[in-house]
Every structure is written in C-alpha cells, then in structure tokens.
C-alpha positions as CSV (number, residue, x, y, z in Angstrom):
1,X,-14.4,-13.4,-16.4
2,X,-17.2,-15.0,-14.7
3,X,-20.4,-12.8,-13.6
4,X,-22.7,-15.7,-12.5
5,X,-21.8,-15.6,-8.8
6,X,-19.6,-13.2,-6.4
7,X,-17.2,-15.7,-5.9
8,X,-16.8,-15.5,-2.2
9,X,-17.6,-18.2,0.5
10,X,-20.4,-16.9,3.0
11,X,-18.2,-15.3,5.8
12,X,-19.0,-16.7,9.2
13,X,-21.4,-14.6,11.6
14,X,-19.8,-11.0,12.3
15,X,-19.5,-12.1,16.2
16,X,-17.6,-15.2,15.5
17,X,-14.0,-15.4,14.8
18,X,-12.0,-17.8,12.7
19,X,-9.0,-18.3,15.3
20,X,-11.7,-19.1,18.3
21,X,-13.0,-17.8,21.0
22,X,-9.6,-18.6,23.1
23,X,-7.4,-16.6,20.5
24,X,-9.0,-13.9,19.2
25,X,-11.4,-10.8,20.9
26,X,-14.4,-9.4,18.5
27,X,-14.9,-6.0,19.1
28,X,-16.7,-2.8,17.8
29,X,-15.5,0.7,18.2
30,X,-17.6,3.6,18.7
31,X,-18.1,6.5,16.1
32,X,-19.7,7.1,12.9
33,X,-16.3,5.9,10.9
34,X,-16.6,2.4,12.7
35,X,-20.3,1.8,12.0
36,X,-20.8,-1.4,10.7
37,X,-17.2,-2.7,11.0
38,X,-16.4,-5.4,13.2
39,X,-12.8,-5.8,14.7
40,X,-11.0,-9.2,15.2
41,X,-7.9,-8.7,17.8
42,X,-5.7,-11.2,17.7
43,X,-1.8,-11.7,19.0
44,X,0.4,-12.4,16.5
45,X,3.0,-14.7,16.7
46,X,5.6,-12.9,14.4
47,X,4.6,-9.4,12.5
48,X,7.8,-9.8,10.3
49,X,6.4,-11.5,6.9
50,X,9.3,-13.0,4.5
51,X,8.2,-12.5,0.9
52,X,8.6,-15.5,-1.0
53,X,12.5,-15.8,-3.2
54,X,9.9,-16.4,-6.3
55,X,8.4,-12.7,-6.1
56,X,9.4,-9.9,-8.2
57,X,9.1,-7.5,-5.5
58,X,12.1,-5.4,-4.7
59,X,12.2,-5.9,-1.1
60,X,12.0,-9.5,1.0
61,X,10.4,-8.4,3.9
62,X,7.0,-6.7,5.0
63,X,4.9,-5.7,7.9
64,X,1.2,-5.7,7.9
65,X,-0.6,-5.1,11.3
66,X,-4.0,-5.3,9.5
67,X,-6.1,-7.8,7.3
68,X,-9.2,-6.5,5.4
69,X,-9.7,-3.2,4.9
70,X,-12.6,-0.4,5.1
71,X,-11.2,1.6,2.3
72,X,-13.5,-1.0,0.4
73,X,-11.5,-0.8,-2.8
74,X,-13.6,-3.0,-5.1
75,X,-10.4,-4.5,-7.0
76,X,-8.0,-4.7,-4.2
77,X,-6.2,-8.1,-4.6
78,X,-6.1,-8.7,-1.0
79,X,-9.6,-9.9,-1.1
80,X,-9.0,-13.7,-1.7
81,X,-6.7,-13.6,1.2
82,X,-9.4,-12.4,3.2
83,X,-11.8,-15.3,1.8
84,X,-9.3,-18.0,2.8
85,X,-9.8,-16.7,6.6
86,X,-13.4,-17.6,6.3
87,X,-14.0,-13.9,6.5
88,X,-15.3,-13.3,2.9
89,X,-14.0,-11.7,-0.2
90,X,-16.8,-9.0,-0.8
91,X,-18.3,-7.1,2.3
92,X,-16.5,-9.2,4.7
93,X,-13.2,-8.1,3.2
94,X,-14.7,-3.9,3.8
95,X,-16.1,-4.8,7.3
96,X,-14.4,-7.6,9.1
97,X,-10.7,-6.1,10.2
98,X,-8.4,-8.4,11.5
99,X,-6.3,-6.3,14.2
100,X,-2.7,-7.6,15.4
101,X,-2.9,-5.8,18.5
102,X,0.6,-6.7,19.6
103,X,2.5,-5.5,16.2
104,X,4.3,-2.4,18.1
105,X,5.9,-4.5,20.6
106,X,6.5,-7.8,18.7
107,X,8.1,-5.8,16.1
108,X,10.5,-4.0,18.7
109,X,11.5,-7.8,19.9
110,X,12.1,-9.0,16.5
111,X,14.0,-6.1,15.2
112,X,16.0,-6.3,18.3
113,X,17.1,-9.8,17.7
114,X,20.5,-10.9,16.9
115,X,19.0,-12.9,14.1
116,X,17.7,-9.8,12.5
117,X,20.3,-8.2,10.1
118,X,18.6,-4.7,9.4
119,X,16.8,-5.6,5.9
120,X,14.2,-3.1,4.6
121,X,10.9,-3.7,5.5
122,X,7.8,-2.7,3.3
123,X,4.9,-1.6,4.8
124,X,1.3,-1.1,2.9
125,X,2.1,-4.2,0.8
126,X,-1.4,-6.0,1.5
127,X,-3.9,-3.8,2.8
128,X,-3.3,-0.1,4.0
129,X,-1.6,0.4,7.6
130,X,-3.4,3.9,7.5
131,X,-6.7,2.8,6.8
132,X,-9.4,4.1,9.5
133,X,-8.8,1.4,11.9
134,X,-5.6,2.7,12.9
135,X,-7.5,6.0,13.9
136,X,-8.7,3.7,16.6
137,X,-6.0,1.2,17.3
138,X,-2.9,3.9,16.8
139,X,-0.6,0.6,16.1
140,X,1.8,2.8,13.7
141,X,3.3,5.3,16.1
142,X,4.8,2.4,17.9
143,X,6.0,0.5,14.6
144,X,7.4,3.5,13.4
145,X,9.1,4.2,16.6
146,X,10.2,0.4,16.7
147,X,11.9,1.3,13.3
148,X,13.2,4.6,14.0
149,X,14.8,3.2,17.3
150,X,16.9,0.6,15.5
151,X,17.6,2.8,12.5
152,X,16.1,0.1,10.1
153,X,15.2,1.1,6.6
154,X,11.5,1.1,5.4
155,X,9.0,2.2,2.9
156,X,5.3,2.8,3.4
157,X,2.5,2.6,0.7
158,X,-0.7,4.4,1.6
159,X,-4.2,5.9,0.4
160,X,-4.7,7.1,3.8
161,X,-4.5,10.9,5.3
162,X,-4.0,9.6,8.6
163,X,0.0,9.1,7.9
164,X,0.3,13.0,8.6
165,X,-0.4,12.3,12.4
166,X,3.1,10.5,12.5
167,X,4.7,13.1,10.4
168,X,6.9,13.8,13.0
169,X,8.2,10.4,13.6
170,X,8.5,9.6,9.9
171,X,11.1,12.8,10.0
172,X,12.8,11.4,12.8
173,X,13.2,8.2,11.2
174,X,14.6,9.7,8.0
175,X,17.2,11.2,10.0
176,X,18.9,8.1,10.9
177,X,17.7,6.0,7.8
178,X,16.2,5.6,4.1
179,X,12.5,6.0,4.3
180,X,10.5,6.1,1.2
181,X,6.9,6.9,1.1
182,X,4.6,6.7,-1.8
183,X,0.5,7.6,-1.9
184,X,-1.6,5.3,-4.3
185,X,-3.5,7.8,-6.5
186,X,-4.6,5.9,-9.9
187,X,-7.1,8.9,-11.2
188,X,-8.4,11.8,-10.1
189,X,-12.3,11.2,-11.6
190,X,-14.3,11.9,-8.6
191,X,-17.0,9.8,-9.9
192,X,-14.9,6.8,-10.3
193,X,-13.4,7.7,-7.1
194,X,-16.9,7.3,-5.2
195,X,-17.8,4.2,-6.9
196,X,-14.6,2.1,-7.0
197,X,-12.9,3.2,-3.8
198,X,-15.8,4.6,-1.5
199,X,-14.1,3.9,2.1
200,X,-11.0,6.2,0.7
201,X,-10.1,10.0,1.2
202,X,-10.8,11.6,-2.1
203,X,-7.6,11.7,-4.7
204,X,-7.5,15.3,-4.0
205,X,-7.0,15.0,-0.3
206,X,-4.3,12.1,-0.8
207,X,-2.3,14.2,-2.9
208,X,-2.4,17.4,-0.3
209,X,-0.3,14.3,1.8
210,X,2.1,14.2,-1.2
211,X,2.5,17.8,-0.6
212,X,2.4,17.8,3.3
213,X,5.2,15.5,3.2
214,X,7.1,17.3,0.9
215,X,7.0,20.6,2.8
216,X,8.2,18.3,5.9
217,X,11.4,17.6,3.8
218,X,10.4,13.8,3.2
219,X,10.1,12.8,-0.6
220,X,7.2,11.3,-1.4
221,X,6.2,9.7,-4.8
222,X,2.8,8.6,-6.4
223,X,1.9,5.2,-7.7
224,X,-0.6,5.7,-10.2
225,X,-2.9,2.5,-9.3
226,X,-4.7,1.2,-10.2
227,X,-5.1,2.5,-13.9
228,X,-8.5,1.5,-14.7
229,X,-9.1,0.1,-18.6
230,X,-11.7,1.9,-20.6
231,X,-12.7,4.1,-17.3
232,X,-9.5,6.0,-16.2
233,X,-7.0,5.5,-18.9
234,X,-7.8,8.2,-21.7
235,X,-5.0,10.4,-22.7
236,X,-7.2,13.2,-20.8
237,X,-7.6,11.2,-17.6
238,X,-3.8,10.3,-17.6
239,X,-2.5,13.9,-17.9
240,X,-5.0,15.2,-15.2
241,X,-3.6,12.7,-13.0
242,X,-0.1,13.0,-13.6
243,X,-0.5,16.9,-13.8
244,X,-2.2,16.8,-10.2
245,X,0.8,14.7,-9.1
246,X,3.5,17.1,-10.4
247,X,1.8,20.1,-8.8
248,X,1.5,18.2,-5.3
249,X,5.5,18.1,-5.3
250,X,5.5,14.1,-6.3
251,X,9.3,13.0,-6.8
252,X,8.2,10.5,-9.1
253,X,4.8,9.0,-10.6
254,X,4.7,5.5,-11.8
255,X,1.4,3.5,-13.1
256,X,0.1,0.2,-12.4
257,X,-2.4,-1.2,-14.4
258,X,-5.4,-2.9,-12.8
259,X,-4.8,-6.6,-12.3
260,X,-7.5,-9.0,-10.9
261,X,-6.6,-11.9,-8.9
262,X,-9.1,-14.6,-7.6
263,X,-11.2,-12.9,-5.2
264,X,-11.0,-9.5,-6.4
265,X,-11.6,-10.5,-10.0
266,X,-15.2,-12.1,-9.1
267,X,-16.3,-8.9,-6.9
268,X,-14.7,-6.2,-9.4
269,X,-17.0,-8.4,-12.3
270,X,-20.2,-7.9,-10.0
271,X,-19.5,-4.2,-9.6
272,X,-18.7,-3.8,-13.3
273,X,-21.9,-5.4,-14.2
274,X,-23.9,-3.4,-12.3
275,X,-22.3,0.1,-13.0
276,X,-20.9,-0.5,-16.5
277,X,-22.6,-3.4,-17.8
278,X,-21.7,-2.4,-21.4
279,X,-17.7,-3.0,-20.2
280,X,-18.0,-6.5,-19.2
281,X,-17.5,-8.2,-22.5
282,X,-14.4,-5.9,-23.1
283,X,-12.9,-7.0,-19.9
284,X,-13.6,-10.7,-20.7
285,X,-11.5,-10.1,-23.5
286,X,-9.0,-8.1,-22.1
287,X,-8.1,-10.5,-19.2
288,X,-8.8,-13.8,-20.8
289,X,-5.4,-14.7,-20.1
290,X,-5.5,-14.5,-16.5
291,X,-4.7,-11.5,-13.9
292,X,-3.0,-9.1,-15.9
293,X,-3.7,-6.9,-18.8
294,X,-1.8,-7.7,-22.2
295,X,1.8,-6.7,-21.8
296,X,1.5,-4.3,-25.0
297,X,-1.5,-2.3,-23.1
298,X,0.6,-2.0,-20.2
299,X,3.5,-0.7,-21.9
300,X,1.6,1.8,-23.8
301,X,0.0,3.1,-20.6
302,X,3.6,3.2,-19.0
303,X,4.9,4.9,-21.9
304,X,2.1,7.5,-21.7
305,X,2.7,8.4,-18.0
306,X,6.7,8.3,-18.4
307,X,6.1,10.9,-21.1
308,X,3.5,13.0,-19.0
309,X,5.7,12.8,-16.1
310,X,8.9,14.1,-18.0
311,X,6.8,16.9,-19.4
312,X,6.0,18.0,-16.2
313,X,9.2,17.7,-14.7
314,X,8.8,14.6,-13.1
315,X,9.8,11.2,-13.8
316,X,9.6,7.5,-12.8
317,X,11.6,6.6,-9.5
318,X,15.0,5.4,-10.3
319,X,15.1,1.6,-10.1
320,X,18.7,1.6,-10.4
321,X,19.2,3.4,-7.6
322,X,21.9,1.4,-5.3
323,X,20.5,-0.1,-2.0
324,X,22.7,-0.1,1.0
325,X,23.8,-3.5,1.9
326,X,22.1,-4.6,5.2
327,X,24.4,-4.5,8.3
328,X,24.0,-4.9,11.9
329,X,21.1,-3.0,13.6
330,X,22.4,-0.1,15.2
331,X,21.4,0.4,19.1
332,X,19.5,3.3,20.2
333,X,22.9,5.0,21.4
334,X,22.1,8.9,21.4
335,X,25.9,9.4,20.0
336,X,25.5,7.1,17.3
337,X,22.4,8.4,16.3
338,X,23.6,11.8,16.3
339,X,26.1,10.6,13.6
340,X,23.8,8.9,11.6
341,X,21.6,12.2,11.4
342,X,24.6,14.1,10.3
343,X,25.7,11.3,7.9
344,X,21.7,11.3,6.4
345,X,21.9,15.2,6.0
346,X,25.5,15.1,4.2
347,X,24.4,12.8,2.1
348,X,21.0,15.0,1.0
349,X,21.5,17.1,-1.8
350,X,19.2,18.2,-4.6
351,X,21.0,16.0,-6.9
352,X,21.2,12.8,-4.9
353,X,18.2,10.6,-5.1
354,X,17.5,8.2,-1.9
355,X,18.7,4.9,-1.8
356,X,15.4,3.6,-0.8
357,X,13.2,4.0,-4.0
358,X,9.5,5.0,-3.2
359,X,7.0,2.3,-4.1
360,X,6.6,3.6,-7.4
361,X,9.6,2.5,-8.5
362,X,8.6,-1.1,-8.5
363,X,6.7,-0.7,-11.4
364,X,8.6,1.4,-13.7
365,X,8.9,-0.6,-17.2
366,X,6.2,-2.7,-17.6
367,X,3.8,-1.4,-15.0
368,X,3.0,-5.2,-14.3
369,X,4.1,-6.0,-10.7
370,X,2.4,-8.9,-9.0
371,X,1.6,-8.5,-5.1
372,X,4.2,-10.4,-2.8
373,X,2.6,-14.0,-2.6
374,X,2.8,-15.6,0.6
375,X,3.3,-12.5,2.9
376,X,0.5,-11.6,5.2
377,X,0.1,-9.5,2.8
378,X,-0.5,-4.9,0.0
379,X,-3.5,-1.7,-3.1
C-alpha cells in the first residue's frame, strides 16, 4: 500500500461543474447538516444502470439517484468513481454530491416501457440513497412509488436512518412485490465508528432501524460491512456486533471484510497512517495481492460470524432461495394489485423465507464480493 500521497486528482473548484454550466446547477442547502456540502444537480438520461455480465453480483440492475456521499466513510469504494468525474476521491467525495433531480419521473417512465420486463432492482449499491442529501431532495419517495406502482421487485442497502421516513411506502410495496432491506453495520465500536464513518448515524441507531422495520412486518438483514482487520475483527468485537444484530431482530447477518480499491485505498491508508501508524505495515502485507484480504482470512471471519449468528438464533441469508422469473410489469389496476396483496399475504408464513434475499446474502460463503463495475454505482 502506498502512503506517500492521497492518490486523488485535485478537484475542480466547488462552484464548478464537470458537466458544464448548461448541464448542471450547483447549489447549497440551508441547515447545519448541509454545511460545507455542495450539490451538483443534473438531469440524467437514464436511471436504470445495468451491472456488467462479468460481475458476481446477484442482481442485474441498479438505481442510484446520488453520486458522492456525505457519510464520509473513509473506506468507501465509490471514491474512485468520484475521482474520475473530477470531483475528488477525498473531501470532494464527502462534500460534492451529484443529484439526479429527475430520478423519480425518469424511473417511472423507464419502468413503464414495453421493453422493461420487471427485473429485480438493487439500490444503495454505490452510495447511500438515504444519505443526508435525501432529507433535502426527497427523491426516494418518488422512486419507491414508481416501484410500488409497477409491482417491481427491489432491494435496499443503507446506513441511513432516514429510511424510516418511507416506512409506509416500503410496506405498501411489500404487499405487491418482493422487497429486501438490509442495514450496514460492520461493528458497534463507538470510537471506531466516529473516526471511520464520521457522517453516518451511530451503529446503535442503525440497529434501531432494523428493529423498527421488523415491527412493521418488513424483514431486515444486517450486512456486517466492513469487518476491519486488526481494528474490528477480534472475537469479542464480532460477538458484540452479531449479538446486537440479533437483539434488534435481524433476519440475517453476513460479513464483508474490508476491501480497498483504488481511490479508497489511498484515502484509507492516509487515515490509517494518522490514526493507527503501527498498523500500516500489516495492511501493506495483508493487501499486497490487491483490493481484497487473503481468502483464508475472509473465510475465517465468515465462519466465526456464521457460528455466532447460529448461536444467537439467526443465520446467513439463504443464497439458494429461488428468485421468481421476471414477467411483464403489471399495471396499476386496483383489482390486480388487490390480488397481488392477497397472494403475498398467503405466501408469507414463519416457515417461508422471502424469495428476494436481502443484501447480506450476497456475501455468504467467503465474504468477498466486488461492487458492481460499470454501474453508476454501492457501502
């Protein structure tokens, strides 16, 4: 791992847009939560992003209404893509947020196309749809409404508590289609959280989201991501995190060991050199082979987490659960949707798992899953 520079191209001035003055509006929002953050509002040409066939992700399509993320997670792999926009992989990623302001109506139009066959759509696979920008722009209610109205299956991954604002829409969608929700909680260590994920709600507040979703009848898994080598991977830390997930009512918990792609790698290394200089050499050796920790280490972490999950009465999500074959998108006909609701209620029982697994399931096995390459791309 290199530590002689931060590895990011100098970003353009905050009031400049890489799309040009005619293609984007640069704006700031009022409120202490938006202090220091600049928003680049664009009108996207498409909102459905196809995941390349070479990807090992268990879904083919993603929707990402934002790029860049004020969660400011030091390790976020989406930093590299932000650098390619000329917005920077360091502070620029945290404070210069691209907003696709036409995302809801664009998605509704694309879902209504005769060419769309109702495939599963994953959200939160690049940057968090429920980062603090969503409090100002409110794109997700329109996106969820479009998915609900077409009864289109989808899944969500988030670190944000703002998802609870849309609880009723999620419940309505779950009545007519398969909905998977996972919350990312890699550790419960408060000190590690404050330095590594400074813009996120605390791990315990995120687990409150898991609890609230469950109380509303929406199953929620925990993606234990990332498990941070030498800082968050002790047996005691793993046990504390899995226990907390179980107590919150998580239906699954699955680990994902920290991976360090270009852009994120340099930024994380600089953070490590400041905060934990004694670990830099160990990280250089562990990640000498590339972006991922050695397979043996990943399997060891996964085995420990799965054993703990079984001990606390939960387990990794069922990767083998059958996925429904995509069919033509239904119309927003009240009688048809009433029939779908009745069928969904009949299908649900304590012994019947959801056929759309939560995000946690994608890491069952080795804990190594690359992010979707090529999508506009997600923690």
